[in-house]
matplotlib code that plots the C-alpha trace (Angstrom):
import matplotlib.pyplot as plt

x = [13.0, 14.2, 11.2, 12.5, 12.7, 9.2, 7.7, 9.3, 8.3, 4.7, 4.1, 5.7, 2.9, 0.1, 0.0, 1.7, -1.5, -2.8, 0.5, 0.2, -3.3, -2.3, 0.6, -0.8, -4.1, -5.0, -6.0, -9.6, -10.2, -11.2, -9.4, -12.0, -11.0, -10.3, -10.8, -7.5, -6.9, -4.2, -1.8, 0.0, 2.6, 3.9, 5.8, 7.1, 9.0, 9.1, 12.7, 12.4, 13.6, 12.3, 9.0, 8.9, 5.7, 5.3, 2.2, 1.3, -1.6, -2.6, -4.5, -5.1, -4.1, -1.3, 0.3, 3.2, 3.2, 2.8, 4.2, 2.1, 4.2, 1.5, -0.3, -1.1, -0.4, -1.4, -1.1, -3.7, -4.2, -7.5, -8.5, -8.1, -4.8, -2.3, 0.9, 2.8, 2.1, 3.8, 3.3, 4.9, 7.9, 8.8, 8.8, 12.1, 13.2, 9.5, 8.9, 7.8, 10.5, 10.3, 12.9, 11.7, 13.1, 13.0, 12.1, 8.5, 7.9, 4.7, 1.7, -1.2, -4.2, -5.0, -3.3, -5.0, -3.1, -5.0, -4.0, -5.5, -4.4, -5.8, -8.6, -8.3, -10.5, -8.9, -7.7, -7.1, -5.9, -5.5, -2.9, -1.7, 1.9, 2.8, 4.7, 8.4, 8.9, 9.7, 12.1, 13.8, 16.5, 18.3, 21.1, 22.6, 25.6, 25.9, 23.3, 21.4, 22.2, 20.0, 20.5, 20.5, 23.0, 25.2, 24.9, 24.8, 25.3, 22.6, 22.4, 19.2, 17.5, 14.8, 12.7, 10.0, 7.7, 5.2, 1.6, -0.9, -4.3, -6.0, -4.5, -3.3, 0.5, 2.5, 6.1, 8.7, 12.0, 15.4, 18.7, 21.8, 25.5, 28.8, 32.4, 35.9, 37.7, 41.3, 42.4, 40.9, 41.4, 37.9, 34.4, 32.0, 28.5, 25.6, 24.1, 20.6, 20.8, 18.6, 16.0, 14.7, 11.8, 12.3, 11.0, 7.8, 5.5, 4.5, 1.2, 2.3, 4.9, 5.4, 8.3, 8.4, 11.1, 10.3, 12.7, 15.0, 14.4, 11.9, 9.9, 6.4, 5.1, 1.4, -0.9, -3.8, -3.9, -2.9, -4.7, -6.0, -2.8, -0.4, 2.4, 1.3, 4.3, 6.9, 9.4, 9.5, 12.2, 14.3, 17.3, 20.1, 23.3, 26.3, 30.0, 32.0, 35.3, 34.6, 35.8, 35.1, 31.3, 28.8, 25.1, 22.0, 18.3, 16.0, 12.3, 9.8, 6.3, 4.2, 0.7, -2.0, -2.2, 1.5, 1.5, -1.2, 0.7, 3.9, 2.1, 0.5, 3.7, 5.3, 2.4, 2.4, 6.2, 5.7, 2.7, 4.4, 7.2, 4.7, 2.1, 3.2, -0.2, -0.5, -2.4, -1.2, -4.7, -4.4, -1.9, -3.5, -4.1, -5.5, -5.7, -9.2, -8.3, -7.3, -3.6, -0.8, -0.2, 0.0, 1.9, 3.8, 6.3, 8.6, 11.7, 14.2, 17.7, 19.5, 23.2, 25.1, 28.9]
y = [58.3, 55.3, 52.9, 50.4, 53.2, 54.5, 51.0, 50.2, 53.6, 53.4, 49.8, 50.8, 53.4, 50.8, 50.2, 53.2, 54.8, 51.7, 51.6, 55.2, 54.6, 51.4, 53.2, 54.8, 53.0, 51.3, 47.7, 48.9, 50.0, 47.2, 47.6, 46.8, 44.1, 45.3, 43.4, 42.3, 43.7, 43.6, 46.5, 46.4, 48.7, 48.4, 51.3, 50.4, 52.4, 52.1, 51.1, 48.5, 45.0, 43.8, 44.1, 44.3, 44.1, 44.4, 42.8, 42.8, 42.6, 43.6, 41.3, 43.5, 46.8, 45.2, 43.4, 44.6, 44.3, 40.7, 40.1, 37.8, 35.2, 33.1, 35.8, 35.6, 38.8, 39.6, 42.5, 42.5, 44.7, 46.3, 43.2, 41.1, 39.4, 38.6, 40.3, 39.5, 37.1, 36.5, 33.9, 32.5, 31.2, 34.8, 35.8, 36.7, 39.1, 40.2, 41.2, 39.6, 39.8, 38.9, 39.5, 40.4, 39.4, 43.0, 46.4, 46.9, 49.4, 51.4, 49.1, 50.6, 51.6, 51.0, 48.2, 46.5, 45.1, 42.2, 40.5, 37.4, 35.9, 33.1, 34.2, 37.8, 39.9, 40.4, 43.9, 45.6, 48.9, 50.5, 52.8, 53.9, 54.2, 57.8, 58.4, 59.2, 62.9, 65.2, 67.8, 70.9, 72.4, 75.7, 75.8, 79.1, 78.7, 80.8, 83.2, 84.0, 84.7, 84.4, 85.7, 82.8, 82.5, 84.4, 85.2, 82.0, 81.5, 79.5, 77.9, 78.4, 75.6, 76.6, 73.6, 73.1, 70.1, 68.4, 69.2, 66.9, 68.5, 65.0, 63.7, 64.8, 65.6, 65.2, 65.6, 65.0, 66.8, 66.1, 67.9, 66.0, 66.8, 65.0, 66.3, 65.1, 64.6, 65.6, 64.0, 60.6, 61.0, 59.8, 61.0, 61.3, 59.6, 61.6, 63.8, 65.4, 69.2, 71.3, 73.2, 76.8, 78.5, 81.8, 85.0, 84.7, 82.0, 79.6, 77.7, 74.9, 73.6, 72.7, 71.2, 67.9, 67.3, 64.0, 62.1, 64.9, 68.0, 67.5, 69.7, 68.4, 70.1, 69.7, 70.9, 71.4, 75.2, 75.0, 71.8, 73.3, 75.0, 72.9, 75.3, 75.6, 73.7, 75.8, 78.0, 76.1, 77.8, 76.0, 77.2, 74.9, 75.6, 76.4, 76.2, 78.4, 77.2, 73.6, 73.2, 69.5, 69.2, 67.2, 67.8, 66.0, 66.7, 63.8, 64.2, 61.6, 61.6, 59.9, 58.4, 60.3, 57.9, 58.1, 61.9, 61.9, 59.3, 61.2, 64.4, 62.7, 61.1, 64.5, 66.0, 63.2, 63.8, 67.6, 67.0, 64.4, 66.8, 69.1, 66.5, 63.2, 61.7, 62.6, 59.7, 57.5, 57.0, 60.4, 58.9, 58.5, 55.1, 53.9, 50.3, 49.1, 48.2, 51.8, 50.9, 51.2, 52.4, 51.1, 53.7, 53.9, 56.3, 56.9, 59.1, 61.1, 62.2, 65.2, 65.4, 68.7, 68.5]
z = [15.2, 17.2, 17.0, 19.5, 22.0, 21.1, 21.2, 24.6, 26.1, 24.9, 26.2, 29.6, 30.0, 29.7, 33.5, 34.8, 35.7, 37.6, 39.6, 40.5, 41.9, 43.8, 45.5, 48.7, 48.7, 52.0, 52.2, 53.2, 49.6, 47.2, 43.8, 41.1, 38.6, 35.0, 31.8, 30.2, 26.9, 24.1, 23.7, 20.4, 18.7, 15.2, 13.5, 10.2, 7.6, 3.8, 3.8, 6.5, 5.9, 9.3, 11.0, 14.8, 16.8, 20.5, 22.0, 25.7, 28.1, 31.6, 34.1, 37.2, 38.7, 40.6, 37.6, 35.6, 31.8, 30.6, 27.0, 24.9, 23.2, 21.4, 19.4, 15.7, 13.9, 10.3, 8.0, 5.1, 2.2, 1.1, -0.8, 2.4, 1.1, 3.9, 3.0, 6.3, 9.1, 12.5, 15.2, 18.2, 16.2, 15.5, 19.3, 20.8, 23.6, 24.2, 20.6, 17.3, 14.6, 10.9, 8.3, 4.8, 1.6, 0.4, 1.7, 3.1, 0.4, -0.2, -0.3, -2.2, -0.1, 3.6, 5.5, 8.4, 11.4, 13.2, 16.4, 18.0, 21.3, 23.5, 25.9, 24.8, 22.5, 19.1, 18.2, 14.9, 13.4, 10.0, 8.5, 5.1, 4.0, 3.0, -0.3, -0.1, 0.8, -2.0, -0.4, -1.6, 0.7, 1.0, 3.6, 5.0, 7.1, 10.3, 8.9, 12.2, 15.8, 18.9, 22.5, 25.0, 27.8, 25.3, 21.6, 19.7, 16.0, 14.1, 10.7, 8.7, 6.8, 4.3, 3.3, 0.6, 1.1, -1.1, -0.2, -1.9, -1.5, -1.9, 1.4, 4.8, 4.8, 8.1, 8.3, 11.0, 10.5, 12.1, 11.6, 12.6, 12.6, 13.0, 13.3, 12.6, 15.9, 15.2, 18.5, 17.7, 13.9, 13.2, 12.6, 15.5, 15.4, 14.1, 16.8, 16.8, 16.5, 18.8, 16.7, 17.1, 15.4, 13.8, 15.2, 13.2, 14.5, 11.9, 12.5, 10.1, 12.6, 16.2, 18.1, 19.9, 22.5, 24.3, 22.2, 21.0, 19.1, 16.2, 14.0, 13.2, 10.0, 9.1, 6.3, 8.6, 7.9, 4.2, 3.1, -0.1, -1.2, -3.2, -2.3, 1.3, 2.8, 1.1, 3.0, 6.2, 8.2, 10.9, 12.9, 14.5, 16.3, 14.3, 15.3, 13.0, 14.7, 13.6, 10.0, 9.4, 9.8, 8.0, 8.3, 7.1, 7.1, 7.6, 6.7, 7.5, 6.0, 8.8, 8.7, 10.5, 13.5, 14.0, 14.0, 16.7, 18.7, 18.7, 19.7, 22.6, 23.8, 23.8, 25.6, 28.2, 28.8, 29.3, 31.6, 33.7, 34.5, 36.4, 37.3, 38.7, 38.2, 34.5, 33.1, 30.2, 29.0, 27.4, 25.0, 21.6, 20.3, 16.9, 18.1, 18.9, 22.4, 23.1, 23.8, 21.3, 17.8, 14.2, 12.3, 8.9, 7.5, 4.6, 4.7, 2.7, 3.7, 2.3, 3.2, 3.4, 3.3]

ax = plt.figure().add_subplot(projection="3d")
ax.plot(x, y, z, "-o")
ax.set_aspect("equal")
plt.show()
């Protein structure tokens, strides 16, 4: 998932609620002051060689987002050792950036994010990096059909995922395709495939559509079964007339807080379509201020040629 897009979208919601309430209010109504607080979002992958953090604040109901350029950001391990630190010298284009000498990796145990900024209450959050997904895949070309505007042909993806009964397992699954363009004599970019569930409803999975078609698979209903995440069935569009096609399945193992954050973003998007006053404070946050998210994920990619 595009983390820059997610970070920008989540921060933009911090004051959306306030702006909705101020629009249409008369001058006779006094808008109460609110306490400024830090909103922070950091989503980091095991393979990342750069850390990007967005830190902002709100001052009153009429203010837009104000990015904080003089924060001190630290990531510490369970023993309290600082593993990464960012400050004003890392601030560029409204975000903090730090390039790493190697991949972020899978730190052992719980990692704490702490942020201090002048005249604001410090905030913190914790997350644990999931292990790299262990994925088995069976691909069936043009094996299914579905009646939509017309009969469409679908590929079937059967996926077996690791289910460690000693921890919560949450997976985000994307399917992407690219084609060889005979006219341009080059391959297209990877494009996200629209996913469909099979006729049998599977309580282990749900579909998120706010940022493309994604399957979210969780072990909540099978947490005591080591084989409980086997036989995950997904369907995606197939074009039998297209000969030169490459496909890939991307599986991300996401931290618990990141899973809840993505779910709430998707729910907000769905609600806001029908309800213009859907409130951003319904968006999940694991940051102590109640705004933002600290999430981690690892990923595995399986290519089908």
